[in-house]
N, C-alpha and C positions, 0 to 999 in steps of 0.2 A: 600926458605920457603916451607915447606911441610904441607899440610892441609888435614885432614879428614873431609869431609862435609856430614852431616847426615840430611836426610829430610824425612818427611812423604810423602806418595804417592799422596795425594790430590793435585790438581793443585795449590791451594792457598798457599801451603807450598813448593811444589816441584819446581814450576817455578821460584820463587824468589831465591831458592838455586841454580838452574841451572845458573841464571844470575851471582851469586856470584862465583860459581865454574869456570865458563868460564872466569870471570875476573882474578881469580887466575892463571889459565892456560895461559891466554893471556899475563900476566905479566912475564911469564917465570918460574913459580913455578909449583910444583907438587900438584895434588889434587886427592883424592880418594873419590868417591861418594858412600855413604852407604844409601840404601833405599830398599823397598820391590820389588818383581818381577813386580808389576803393574807399576813401574816407568821406566822399561827398555825401552819401546818405545819412551817416551819423551826424556830420556837421550840419546838414540841413535840418535834421530833427532837433538839433540844439540851437537852431536859429543863427547859425554861423555860415559864412560863405567860404569856399575853398579858393585860394589863389592858385591858378593853374600854372603849369610849366610854360615858360616863354616859347614862342614858336609853335611847334606841334606838341600838343599835350600828350602825356603818356605816363607810364609807371614812374613812380618816384617815392622815396622813403619806404622801401620794402625792408622790413626788419630782418628777414632771412639773409639779406645781402649787406648787412650793415657795415661790414669791414671790407667789402669788395671795392677796390679803388675806382672802378668804372661807375659803380652805384654812388659812391661818394662824390664823384665829379658831377653827376646829375643833380644830387642834392645841392652841391655848391652853386651851380648855375641857377637852380630854382630859388634858393634862399637869397642869392645876390639880387635876382630880379625883384623879389619881394622887398628887399631893403631899398632898392632904387625907387620902387613905387611908393613906399610909405615914408621913407626917411626916418626910421625908428630911433627911439632913444636906446633901445636894447633889443637883443634877440633872446627869446626863451625857447629852449629846444629839449626834446626827449634825450635822455641818456642813451649813449651809443651812436647818436646821429652826429657824425664827424663833419659832414658838409656845412651845417650851420655854424659850427665852431670856426671853420676856415672862412666862411662868409663874413662873420663878425670881425675876424682879424683883418680881412681885406678892406672892409668898410670902416674899420677903426671905431667900433662900438662895443660896449660891454655885452657879455653873454652869460645868461643863467641856464643851468641844466636842471631839468625836473627829473629827479632820480628815482630810485626804487625805494622799497620799504626800509632798507638798511644800507649802511656804507659798505662798499664792495671791495675796498682796497685797504692796505695797512693804515692804521690811524696816524702814525708818526714814524720818524726815522728809527727809533728804538724798536718799534713793532715790526718795521720792515726788516731790520737786521736780524731780529729773532726768527722771523719766518723764512728769510733767505738761508739761515743757518740750518734749517731742516724742519722746524715746527710750523707747519702750515696746513693743518687738517682740513680747513675749509677754503684753501686755495686763494687767499687774499693776495699774496705776493705773486702767484702765478697770474692771476687776473690782471694785476697792475702791469706786469711785464708784457702780457699778451696784448692787452688793449693798447699799450704804448707802442708796441711793434706795428700794429695795424694802423694806428694814427700816423706814425712816421711814414709808413708806406703810402698812405693816402696823400699826405702832404707832398711827397715826392712826385706822385702820379699827377697831382693837380698843379705842379709847377711852383710850389712854394718852397722857400729855402729851408734847410734843416733847422730844427729847433731843439735846443737843449732844455731839460727840465729836471726838477727834483720832485720828490713826493709832494712837497708843499706847493709846487706850482704845476702839478700834473694837468695838462691841457684838457683831458677828457672830463674834468670837473668844471670846466668853464671858469668864470670869475666868481661864481657863487653856485654851489651845489645845494639844491633843495631836496631833502629827503622827505618821502611821503610817510611821515612818522611824527613822533614827539620826542623831546630830549630824554625823557625817562624810559623810552623804549629802545634807544640805541645804546648798545653796550660800550661803544667807544666815544660817547658824547663828551665826556669830560676831557678827552685828549683832542677831540676835533674842534671844539668851540674856541679855544684860545687862538687857533690859526686864523679864524675869522672868515673862512671860505665855505662853511657849511651852515645851512639854516634848515628849518623844519616847516613843512607846509601842511601838516595833517594828512588825512587820507587822500584828499584831492580827488573825490569821487564824482563821476557823472554816469548816469545810466539812461538808456532810452526807455521811454514808457511803452507799455504794452499790456494786453489783457492776460493776467495770470490767475484769474478766478478758477479755471479748470485745474491748474497746478496746485493752488492752495487747497482746492477740494480734494485732490488726490493725496496731498500731504496729510490732511486731517481725517482721511477715511479709515485709518487703522490706528486709533488711539491706543497707547500703551506699547507700541512697537517703535523703538528709537529710529529717527530719520537722520541720515548723514548726508552731508553735501560733499560730493566727490569731484574735485577739480582735477581733470586729466590734462595736464599741460604737456609740453614737449619733454621727451625723456633723453634726448642726446645720446642714444645708444645704451642707456641704462635699462633697468628692469621695466617690463610692461606693467602698467597699473590696472588695466581693465581686467585681466585674469585674476589679479589679487582681489579686486572689488567683487567679482562674481563669486569667488570663494567666500568672502565675508558675508555675502547675501544668501548663500546657498542654504543655510540652516533655518532661514526665516526669522532670525533673531534681530534683524534690522532691515531697513529699506533705505533707498538712496536716490537723491537727485544726482544725475551724472552730467557733468559739464565738459564736453569734449574740447571746447576752446581751440587751442592750437595743437591739440594732440595729433601725433602722426600714427596713432593706433587705429585699426579697424574695429568697429563694434558690430560684429555680424548678428548677434542675438541679444535682444534686450529682454531680460526676464521681467515677470510681472512686479517683482519687488524693486525695480529700478524705473526711473523716468528721466528721459533726456530733458534737462532744464532749458528753458527758452533763453535767447540771447539778450533778454531785457529784464529789468526789475529784479535782478538777482538778489539784491539785498533783502527784499521781502521774503524770498524763498529761504535764504540762510536763517532768517529769524524763526522759521518753522523747524529748524534742525537742532540737534543736540551735539553735533561734532562736525568738524571740517576735516577732510582727508584728501590725499592725492599728492600732486607735485608741490614741493615747497617753494612756490613762486611768490612774488610780491602780491599778486592778485589773491592767491589763496591765503596768504598771511593776513592781508587786510580784511578779507572776508571773515576770518576767525577773530581778529582783534576787534574790529568794529562791532561784532556781535557778542563778544565775550565768550568765545568757544575755544576749547583746545584744538590743536592741529596734530593729527596723526599723519605724518607726511614722509615723503621720499626725496632725498637729494638726488635729482636726476640730471644735474649739470646746470650750466649758465650761472645765474645769480643764486641758485637754490641752496648751495652750501652756506653762503653768507646769511641767507634768510633763516635757514635751520639753526645756525649758531646763535643768531639774535633771539629767536623764539625760545631756544633751549635756555639761554641766560635768563629769560623771563619766567621760565618754569612751566610753559604752556605747550611744549612740543615734545613729541615722542617719535622716533624713527620707525617706519614700517619694517617689520621683521620678515623672515623667510617662511615661517610656518604659522598655521592656525590664525588665519586672517580674522575670523569671527571672534576668536578669543582676544586678539589684539584690540579690536573695536570695543568689546565688552570691558576690557581692563581699563582703557582710557575713559570710557563712560562712567566707570565706578571710581575714578581717581578724583577725590574731592580737592586735593591740593592743586592739581592741574586746572580744575574748574575755577577755583578761587583765583589762581594766578591769571587766568584768562580774563576774568572780570576786572581785576586790578589794571591789566593792560588796556582794556576797553575804556576804563575811566580816565586813564592818562591820555589816550588818544582824543577823547572827547573834549579835552581842555583847549584844543586848537581848532579854531574856525578857519577852514582852508581858504575861504574867500578873502578874509581879512589878512591871513598870513601871507598869501601870495602877493597881495598888493604891498604889504609892508616890506617884504623881502625884495621886490623889484625896486621899490623906492630906495631902499638901502643901497642897492647896487648902483643906482643912478647918482644918488646924492652923497653916498659914503657915510650916511647917518641912518640910524634905526628909524624906520618909518612907522606910521600908524595908518590903518585903513580909513580912519575918519578924515585924514588930510593927505590923500595920496597924490599930491601934485609932483 
């Protein structure tokens, strides 16, 4: 099996793709990774090489420009060059990356999409109709329309003919959408699986190694004071999370690892009760914590679910509304409120039902081995039959 794997350079997209690419290679297959220059260090740390842009190398697969037609055209040329180099059996791409979807169409090969923690669009036509009629609290129908609009504009800009689709053939899902989850964690699983276009790849996690002994030492230096893991993702114009976290820490009732990640907030003062978490080995740090808080992104959700911790989070845009809805259905999510941040943290820490629900979710996620699941799903896409990691031809 030969796979061209395309990923945005942001860790939330790149690291899951590294996990998938390493699974392909470990199973004895060929993989060519397509991403921007900013991805080269992480790929090298994972033992993978980056396929550069043809001609003069330069920026490519920048997630902040995912819907920009000019950026999509760069992705398209980059992905087509990789396909011509490897002659792959399929393309595997990050969700939102439109260029590889168009490249797979041009080269007439199947394409799988490595998605987020949960399904981002309506589950079926009845669900779509209900949401279009006005009930769309987490913007599933809006997300479907807006992504479709950007996809159509990119097709036109890249010289491809117009394409009609229905919800069941939505091109942003590729031929097979792999959610980074498990069936029991996806609220719409029962309605998605009969359509045959959605599979589950587990957490699909990869992290760079690094020395975290000082961070672990800091985490354990104040036993008896709860430690929280605060993931500060992009807020898309919504409320700022750093001031809320400072308020939660002010009374000395908890401490926090703060993860700025892709946050667009400035962190001018770091109090003694907070520590900026390193960009590596984060799973080990989360295991030292009692709660995950911050932006309700897929990265934060998986940090919570993998460790069996509740998430006290904010829907700050992007996929976060869908993630919040999925975690709420599991009973392990509470939305950040406007007042008494320290009290909100204490309330969630004392909520035994949320703690139990988080442990149940962790156990469900652990039933899927991502390496085996990725190989089986890619085989299924190529052969049209359910595959197994033991025989991934």
